[in-house]
C-alpha positions, 0 to 999 in steps of 0.5 A, a space after each residue: 204045184 201039187 205034191 208030185 211035182 214037188 217031189 220030182 222037182 226035189 228029186 231032180 234038185 238032189 241028183 243036180 247036186 250029187 252031180 255037181 259033188 261027184 264032178 268036184 270029187 273027180 276033178 280033186 282026184 284027177 288034177 289035184 287040190 292045186 287046181 281046186 283050190 285055184 277054181 275055187 279062189 276064182 269062183 270066190 273072186 268072181 262071186 265077190 265082184 258080182 256082189 260088189 256090182 250088185 250092191 253098187 247097182 242097188 245104191 244107184 237104184 235107190 238114188 234114182 228113186 229118190 231124185 225121181 220121187 223128189 221130181 214127181 213131187 215137184 212137179 206135181 206141186 207145180 202143176 197144182 200151183 198151175 191149176 189153182 191160178 188158171 181156175 181163178 176168175 179172169 179179173 182175180 187172175 189179172 189183178 195177181 199178175 199186175 201185182 205180181 210184175 208191177 214192179 219199182 222203178 228199176 232204173 234208179 235202183 241203188 240211188 238215194 232219192 
């Protein structure tokens, strides 16, 4: 954007603000201050509701990012462990699995020997 474009954009923005102020003055003179105050109250209420929804969405997005970051970390750890296990030589892998899953005699669990 060069200087002329910026100047023209600023002129258009100034014209829009001038038109809005002019319409507000005309509405006040035509309808009276009560209608204008009611319109301002409605606009303030809607703006407040919009801000509340926006803040709620921001909180939800933040919670989602934390959840997905934790899930991604967990998944990457599982993938790292799986890669480490499958990279083991076969005889070490079999010995590791036998040691891990060789359980005591669970049929006599809880009984004194």
